C-alpha positions in Angstrom: -43.7 -41.8 4.8 -46.1 -44.3 3.3 -48.3 -46.8 5.1 -48.6 -50.1 4.3 -52.2 -51.5 2.7 -53.5 -54.0 5.5 -53.8 -57.5 3.7 -57.1 -59.0 3.2 -56.9 -62.7 4.6 -60.5 -63.4 2.4 -61.9 -66.7 3.4 -62.4 -69.6 1.7 -65.6 -70.4 -0.3 -67.2 -73.0 -1.9 -68.5 -73.5 -5.8 -70.9 -75.6 -6.9 -70.6 -77.4 -9.9 -72.7 -80.2 -11.7 -71.2 -83.0 -10.0 -68.2 -81.5 -7.9 -67.5 -78.6 -5.6 -64.6 -76.4 -5.1 -63.0 -75.1 -2.5 -61.2 -71.6 -3.5 -59.0 -69.4 -1.7 -58.7 -66.4 -3.8 -58.5 -67.8 -7.3 -56.9 -70.7 -6.6 -58.2 -74.2 -5.9 -57.4 -76.0 -2.4 -59.9 -78.6 -2.2 -62.7 -80.1 -3.8 -65.5 -83.0 -3.4 -66.8 -85.0 -6.8 -70.0 -87.0 -6.7 -69.4 -90.9 -7.5 -71.2 -93.4 -8.2 -75.3 -93.4 -8.8 -77.9 -94.7 -6.8 -77.9 -95.8 -3.0 -74.3 -96.9 -4.2 -73.0 -93.3 -4.6 -69.8 -91.5 -2.3 -68.6 -88.4 -2.3 -64.7 -88.5 -2.9 -63.1 -85.2 -1.0 -59.6 -83.8 -1.6 -57.4 -81.0 0.4 -53.8 -80.6 -0.2 -52.1 -83.9 0.0 -55.0 -85.6 2.2 -58.1 -87.8 0.5 -61.2 -89.4 1.3 -64.4 -91.1 1.0 -67.6 -89.8 2.6 -71.6 -91.0 3.1 -73.0 -87.1 2.1 -72.1 -83.4 0.9 -71.2 -82.7 4.1 -69.4 -84.2 6.0 -67.4 -84.4 2.7 -67.6 -80.3 2.7 -66.6 -81.0 6.2 -63.4 -83.1 6.3 -62.1 -80.8 3.2 -62.7 -77.6 5.4 -61.1 -79.2 8.1 -58.1 -80.2 6.6 -57.1 -77.2 5.5 -57.7 -75.7 8.7 -54.9 -77.5 9.8 -52.5 -76.7 7.7 -52.2 -79.5 5.1 -50.5 -77.7 1.7 -50.0 -79.8 -1.3 -46.2 -78.4 -2.8 -46.2 -76.4 -6.2 -44.2 -79.1 -8.8 -41.6 -76.8 -9.4 -41.3 -75.6 -5.9 -38.0 -75.6 -4.2 -39.4 -77.4 -1.0 -36.2 -79.0 1.5 -33.0 -78.5 -1.0 -30.3 -81.2 0.1 
C-alpha cells in the first residue's frame, strides 16, 4: 500500500524590487505593490487577484494585498473555462 505524501501549504512571501514589490506563492506571482510618483506626491498602487487600489504607505498597500488574498480573490487565467455555458 502506497502512502500519500503530505502536501505543503506554502505561505506566500514578499520579494523586494527596485520600485515594485511582488507577493509570490511558490513560483506564481499573486500580487504586487508599485511606487507611483516622486517626492511628496508619491502613492503606492497595489493589485491582488482581480482587485486593485492605492495607499499612502508601503505597509498599508502590502496589508491590503494580503487581506485581499486572504478572502480568496483570484484572477482567472486567460484560457480557464470558468463557467462554460
